[in-house]
C-alpha positions in Angstrom: -49.5 46.5 111.7 -51.6 45.1 108.9 -50.2 46.0 105.5 -52.2 45.8 102.2 -50.4 43.8 99.5 -49.6 45.6 96.2 -50.0 44.1 92.7 -46.9 42.2 91.6 -45.4 38.8 91.2 -45.2 36.8 94.4 -42.5 34.2 94.7 -44.2 30.8 95.1 -43.0 28.1 97.4 -43.1 24.3 97.8 -41.8 21.8 100.3 -40.7 18.9 98.1 -38.9 17.0 100.9 -41.2 16.9 103.9 -38.5 15.1 106.0 -36.5 18.4 106.0 -39.1 21.0 106.9 -42.8 21.2 107.7 -43.5 24.9 107.1 -42.2 27.8 104.9 -43.1 31.4 104.6 -41.9 33.7 101.8 -42.8 37.3 101.7 -42.1 39.2 98.5 -41.1 42.9 98.4 -40.4 45.3 95.6 -38.8 48.7 95.3 -36.2 48.0 97.9 -33.5 50.7 98.2 -30.3 48.8 98.4 -28.4 52.0 99.4 -30.4 52.5 102.5 -28.1 52.3 105.6 -28.7 50.3 108.7 -29.8 52.6 111.5 -27.2 53.2 114.3 -29.5 51.6 117.0 -29.6 48.4 115.0 -25.9 48.4 114.3 -25.1 49.0 118.0 -27.4 46.2 119.1 -25.9 43.8 116.6 -22.4 44.7 117.8 -23.4 44.2 121.4 -24.4 40.7 120.4 -21.1 40.1 118.6 -22.7 40.3 115.1 -21.0 42.5 112.4 -23.1 44.9 110.4 -23.1 44.0 106.7 -26.0 45.6 104.9 -29.5 46.7 105.8 -31.2 43.5 104.5 -28.7 41.2 106.1 -28.7 43.2 109.3 -32.5 43.0 109.5 -32.5 39.3 109.2 -29.8 38.9 111.8 -31.5 41.4 114.1 -34.9 39.6 114.0 -33.1 36.2 114.5 -31.6 37.5 117.7 -34.8 39.3 118.7 -37.2 36.3 118.2 -35.0 33.2 117.6 -36.1 32.4 114.0 -33.4 32.5 111.4 -34.4 34.2 108.1 -32.8 34.6 104.7 -33.3 37.4 102.1 -33.0 36.3 98.5 -32.8 38.6 95.5 -36.2 37.9 94.0 -35.0 38.7 90.5 -32.5 35.8 90.7 -35.2 33.2 91.4 -36.1 31.5 88.2 -39.3 29.7 89.2 -40.2 29.2 92.9 -38.4 28.5 96.1 -38.3 24.8 96.9 -37.2 22.9 100.1 -35.6 19.9 98.6 -32.7 17.5 98.7 -29.7 18.3 96.4 -30.3 15.3 94.2 -28.8 16.1 90.8 -27.2 19.4 92.0 -23.5 19.0 92.4 -22.1 22.3 93.7 -23.0 25.4 95.6 -20.9 28.5 96.2 -22.0 29.8 99.6 -21.8 33.4 100.9 -18.4 32.8 102.4 -17.0 32.2 98.9 -16.4 28.5 99.3 -17.4 26.1 96.5 -19.1 23.2 98.3 -19.5 19.8 96.8 -23.1 18.7 97.4 -24.2 15.3 98.5 -27.5 14.1 97.0 -28.9 14.0 100.6 -28.1 17.7 101.4 -31.1 19.7 102.2 -31.3 22.9 100.1 -33.4 25.9 99.2 -33.5 25.7 95.4 -35.5 27.2 92.5 -35.9 24.2 90.3 -32.9 25.1 88.1 -30.2 26.0 90.6 -29.3 25.4 94.3 -29.7 28.7 96.2 -28.8 28.0 99.8 -27.6 25.2 102.1 -30.8 25.0 104.1 -30.7 26.3 107.6 -27.0 27.2 107.4 -25.9 29.6 104.7 -27.2 31.2 101.5 -25.5 31.1 98.1 -23.7 33.8 96.3 -25.8 33.5 93.1 -29.0 34.7 94.9 -27.6 37.1 97.5 -28.7 40.8 97.8 -26.4 42.9 95.6 -26.1 46.5 94.4 -28.6 45.8 91.7 -31.3 44.3 94.0 -34.7 45.9 94.0 -36.9 42.9 94.9 -36.5 40.6 97.9 -37.9 37.2 98.7 -37.8 36.9 102.5 -37.7 33.2 103.5 -38.6 31.8 106.9 -38.7 28.1 107.3 -39.2 25.7 110.1 -36.5 23.1 109.4 -36.2 19.8 111.3 -33.3 19.7 113.7 -31.8 16.5 112.4 -31.8 17.7 108.7 -29.8 20.8 109.6 -27.5 18.9 111.9 -26.7 16.5 109.0 -26.0 19.4 106.7 -23.7 21.1 109.2 -21.7 18.0 110.0 -21.4 16.9 106.4 -19.9 20.3 105.3 -18.2 21.0 108.7 -20.0 24.4 108.6 -21.7 26.0 111.5 -23.6 29.3 111.6 -25.8 31.3 114.0 -28.8 29.9 112.1 -27.7 26.3 112.1 -27.0 26.3 115.8 -30.5 27.5 116.5 -32.2 25.0 114.1 -30.1 22.1 115.6 -31.4 22.9 119.0 -35.0 23.4 117.9 -36.9 26.5 116.9 -40.5 27.2 117.8 -42.6 26.3 114.7 -44.9 29.2 115.4 -42.1 31.7 114.9 -41.7 31.5 111.1 -44.8 33.5 110.3 -44.2 36.1 113.1 -40.5 36.6 112.4 -41.0 37.0 108.6 -43.7 39.6 109.3 -41.5 41.5 111.6 -38.6 41.5 109.2 -40.9 42.5 106.3 -42.1 45.6 108.3 -38.5 46.6 109.0 -37.6 46.3 105.3 -40.5 48.5 104.5 -39.8 51.1 107.2 -36.0 51.3 106.8 -35.4 50.2 103.2 -38.4 51.8 101.4 -39.7 48.4 100.2 -43.2 47.7 99.1 -45.0 44.6 100.2 -46.1 42.5 97.3 -47.5 39.5 99.1 -46.9 36.2 100.9 -46.9 32.6 100.0 -46.7 29.7 102.5 -46.9 25.9 102.6 -47.2 23.6 105.6 -48.8 24.1 109.0 -47.6 24.9 112.4 -46.8 21.7 114.2 -48.8 21.2 117.5 -46.9 20.3 120.6 -48.2 17.2 122.5 -50.1 17.9 125.6 -48.3 17.0 128.8 -50.2 16.3 132.0 -48.5 17.3 135.3 -49.4 16.0 138.7 -48.2 18.4 141.5 -48.4 15.6 144.1 -46.1 13.4 142.1 -43.6 16.2 141.4 -43.6 17.0 145.2 -42.9 13.4 146.0 -40.0 13.2 143.6 -38.4 16.5 144.4 -39.1 16.5 148.1 -40.7 20.0 148.2 -44.4 20.7 148.2 -45.8 22.3 145.0 -49.4 23.5 144.7 -51.4 23.4 141.5 -51.3 27.2 141.3 
């Protein structure tokens, strides 16, 4: 359903490296209740898919990823210094990911950063410094359409694979970023008591090329008659 935005500071976004992604959506929420539990129906469905329940915010992003196919990441909005950027690592040298591993960054690694610090290994795993914690009240929910080759390079360079990276490497529908972020935002409001502050986005949905099919030619190649309808 349509939700009216409340007054507050929206997290801004920018795609600095356009060879890594062509679209990003970030929806900012405030007043999130970090103690809110994940409902049993969500936990059960995640378990049935082989995904362990962690916390409400993480469970929601995982649930929507499984439901729609678009990976998402929830950042603590209070730990973002400026705005979220899709960029190469460049001068950044190290990132501690959510699995507790300190990873040496290559200048060509694709990241989500905030201008001062690296926050996530793009399309694969978030960083510890910006994760949802016991003190979190504001969330920046990120949904990006990353290019497959950029995420594949990240994954192979760090020998790190995740549910998100496996989807991005195989290709995610570019129209899903907006839809999935809206769906997850609604769940964070309904289940976690969050208030919607607003959305920021950069880039556009890529258009797929038009393909012309000729039933007669398909029938000739396959050996079975196919009609146009």
